[in-house]
C-alpha angles and dihedrals in degrees: 000000000000115000116249116274106260117252116230113278117235111265120216104280118210089209091062096067131048135173124244130174118261139174118208129213109215096190095273110031138036102232125219120274116279138166119274126195113234134180112255117238119190135155123261116198114201115206129189116203090343095308120114112247105173143335120220131182108235146151107269116251135066091039093155091058092046091051095047092048091048094049091049093047091051093048095244093123134027095206146320092300089071091062129084109177136347115196139155115250122239128014134297111268095031117119110270094009112160095031098093122061121190119210120201116189122230116266110287094015121117118199108203111200096181098093088052094049091049091060097046134076097235123313102294124099127170133221088266099043126084121167103003112194099025106142104189148001088257091072091066100036091054090068102027126054119227116260117264122243120284168010105153115223132192111254086227091061089053093045091054096042098097091050088069089064088076089069090067102032097097095132092043089057088057101038112015085218108103138074127225139210131188138185117219135187126230092280093049096256115154114249102170135349137179143173129220140157086249124061091213092051092051090054092047090052091052094048092043092052091052092048092050092046093052106031094155101041116046091160091073095082133160118258099224141033116204119197136181119232130008123353108229134178091269094057091054090045091057091047091052093049090048091046093236107154102200130048121190119190131188092219140029131307129234123239093250091050090056092046091052093045091053093048097041100046098250122146106226121198122181137186087031098180139129093006095307136096146164120240119210103177144022098005088171087090089068116088111244095017 
């Protein structure tokens, strides 16, 4: 089978980094003021048919991908065919332009935000908050079937997965203040990768890019999702919705993430560093296991 056509990788975005003054203490002296590169964090309000759905704090850029990935993860859309237009409100140059994105469904499609609102405390999320208000794994499994068995991956491909994050961490190299996520195929080839101040946003951008790149063939999915930082319930949730069978994280997992991975058929690997990792669920996808 041919591997999926890669989605565009995120280019370095000038809006993702800004300079702010800083003074550094070197252990003996407070040095003079200089410019420091910081990751930009701004709100993005997502509207559906003119009605506010949610506001998330994110790194500006690739807002269409973030929105599509978010809508898929929350079960509001099944794929790109459910979408009509996605466009920023207002005009360039206006104050706050680029921080509101309007979603119009495709003709004949109704996007119902009520189930999402019922599981959230209000309409505000942050760059570190995914599905506020979810009370159990059952909430997700009710609307999303577990992943089927397979495919089988080389443990080496999993062990090297987080190394591929370096290919997209341009802003991290400058600021040290953003997370990254990447989708890989069975051989470990990079399909899509993005940075953001929020781990969940980075994953949404990756999933959204893949959906937009393959609007007619959602079955041609990547085999592995690599993420920086901790693997939480929300990261596994997004993998399940996107039908990505393996998640590899640089850091630890939470208890609820492991519970969801076990129940949903996701292979969860953590502390994926220096050629080693721990596997918490469904090790049968690893060759030789």
